[in-house]
N, C-alpha and C positions, 0 to 999 in steps of 0.2 A: 544215564546210559554208561558203559562203561569205556576206558579210556584206548579207544585199537595205533596204533601207526605199524601193520605188519610193511609198510613198504619204505618203512623207519624214513620218511619224506622228511616228517617233526623233526625225528632225531637225526636229523644235517643238517641243519638251519639251528633248530636250538639247542641240543642234547637233554640229555635226561631230564628230571624235577630236577630243580637241589638240590645238595643234603643239607639238612638242617645244619644251625648254626650249633656249633661243638663248641664248649669248654675247656675240653682237652677232645684237642689235640697237639701232638708234637714231633718232634724225631728221636729216636732211636740211633747211637751208633753202632753198625755190627759188619763184624768180615772186610771191611773196607767203603761198606754201606755206610745212608743217613737214610731210614727206610722210619713213612712218612706215618701216621697212622689219625682216625681217629672217632671217639666212645662218644655212644650216644643211650641216654639212657640208664631205667638199673632195672635188676633182678637176674633173669641165667641168661649168660656171657654166650653169644652169637657172633661167629666171626666172617666177613662175605669177604670173598679174593676172587677177584674179578680179571677176564680176559688177561687173555696177550694181546699188545699196545694200549689195552684201557689204561683207565681206573678209575678208582674211587668213586668216581662221583656220576656211575654207569649204570651206580643200586640206586639210583633216584628215589627209582619207586618202590624198593623193599624195603628202607630201611624205615621211612613213618608207619609203613605196616607193621613194623616189624616189633622199633619205638612202644603201639597203641598197646602189642601184646601183651608186652608183659617183658622182653626183654633190653636189657643190654646191647646194644650192638656195635661194631669194633668193627669197620672199613681199615684195610690197609691197603696201599700205593705197590704196590708191589717191585720192589729191583731193579732201577733200570726207567720204573716202570710213574706217568705221576709225578709227583713233587717229589716221588721219591731218588739217590741219587742209585748209580753204579761202580766197581772199578773195574780194573781192562781185562778178566774171566770171563769163560763165555756165560752164558746166561746156563744156570740146571736147579731145575723143577728140585734137588736138593734142599742144594743153596739157599732158595727160596722157599720154603718149610721149615728153614733153621732159622730165618729172620721174622715167621708169625711164630717161634716161639721168642724169639726174644722180646719184642713187643710183650706177645702174653704174660715172660717178665717180668718186663718195664712195668705194667698194669695192676702184678697181683694177682690172675687170671689161672687157674688153676688147671683149670678144663672149659670146651669150653666147643658148643658144637661148628662145625666147618660147614659152610655155605662156597661151596666155589664152582666158577663159571668156566667154561672151557680152561686153559691155558691154570685156573684156580682154582681147575676140582682136581686137575694132577693134585698141584699145593697143598690138596686137604686129605687125595687117598693117601699121596706121604707119607703124610703127618702122621695118618689115620694105624699106616704100616708100623712107620719109625717112631712113631712114639702118644702108643693106642694107649697108656696110663693119660693126657692133654684130654684124645680129642672124646665129645661126648657120646657124636655123630656124623659123618661124612654121606654132606644131598652131592652129590657128581653128578651136574648140572653138562652135559654136549659134549664129550671131553672123553677121546680116548685112551691108556695103557700101553698099548705098544704099536708102534708105528703100522702097522697092517690094519687096527683098525678108522686110520682116514681114508674118505675118499679121496679119486683125482682131483684136486680143484678143479676149478671152471667157477670164473668173473661170473657177477648177474651185477642187477643193479640194485637190486640190498647189498651184498655183499662194500660197492660201491659205493655205495654212500655212508655205511660204516666204516669205514677208514680213509674217507675226508675228514668225517666226523677224529675220528681218531689225530688224524695230521693233524686239525685245526688246536684239538685241547694241547696235542704236547707243544703246539708250539708257545702255548699258551702258558703254560703248567711248567716246564720241564727246565731244570738248571741246566742243562745242555743246548732248549731250544733248536736250533740247529742242525742239527744228527737227522733228526729224521727216519733217514732214511736207511744208516747206517747203524740206529736201536731198528726199523724191521726188519734187514739183513737177520743181525743178532740175532733177533728171537725166533726167526724163521729158521736160521740152523736147527736152536734149539729141540722147534714143533716137527724138526723132520727129524730130529734121531735119536728123540726121547717123547716118553717114555719106552723102556723097557724092563716092565714086570713082566712074567710066566703064568703060567695056569700056576702051579705052584704057592708062587706068590700071595698070587691074587687072593687064593686056599687058606692060606693063613690068618686073615685080615679077622680085626678078632670085637670089630668096634660092628656098630650096629651100620647100614649103607644103605642107600634110597641113589643108585640106574634113573640118571630122567635125563627122558631123551621124545627130538623134537620130532613130529611127523613127518617136518621137511628141514630135515637139519643139508644145512650146504655141508660141514668135514666132515662128519663123523653114519660112518655106517650100521645101519640098523641093527643087524646081523650081528654087529658087536657091540653092543649093552645086547645085548638075548643076551650073549660068551659071556660076559660081564657080569651080567647077572648070577644067571647057573655055576659061579665059578669062582662068587666069594660067598662065606655062607651066611645063609636068612637074607642077601641086599635081597631089596628089592624093588621092580618094575614100573617108574609110572614111565607113560607114556603123554606128551602131550600133541593135542590134534590140532593142525589149523594154527602151526606157529612153526618156527624155522633157532636155528641156532638163535635167533635171538630175542627170543622170550619173555623176559621180563624188562623188555624194551618193549617189545609190542607189542603184548597181550598181561598188563599188570596185575593184574584181577586176579585170573589162570593161578598164573605162576606163583603171587603170594600164597593163593586159596593151598596151594600143593607143596608152601617151602611148609605152610603150618603147619599142617596134619604135621607134615615130616620132623618140625621140631617139640609138636606136640604128645608123640608118640617117646622122643630120643630125651628130651627134658622133661616130665611128667610134674 
């Protein structure tokens, strides 16, 4: 029987499945921050970029599936998230994208598929736009590319459980464990004002893109996902039934099936 955690009760209490043990994890010093990463397996590289307020451990159900399918998987804690630090500058998706390139340079990865979830999806799309020669494809899950793509925020028990888990993890992992409220405020300000990609910007994308939208996403308008898929040349629109913004945690097998099919296409 497939694992389901639709209400995130398991995630709130236990978190995602633990990441495998890695002998290749470290920090990269870049632009006033120490960026944590870990690498697993061998094969064609895939970089997993987590959502806002989270950390790489939220990919615990995806890493083993990708490694067993023959990929080298790199996870990165975004600046100020998880084990990574930040400087006093405001959060910017473009700055986070340069952090990813710094990790790639350290690991001597010329090119990789980018898998992004929420804020991580935006970072992945920025990379696809700004550094297409480094990007084999963008798996864009649960995010917007302009402020008009988001729904009005409505608290739900699922969101509350996820937020509670993020607070626990931040206290355990962060170099500034008492600053969670300030962290939330700073990330929320970025989400409120960015990104601001126009239809013209999207039309200039030249890497393979999958726009992946959940049936019950709490934050992203369905018509925005349609708009992104129409605006980006050759983009595919993939709908995930029965899940929400937290699909990788709620129904990992369903999410992984779609993800692996995308990677098979862009990393043949």
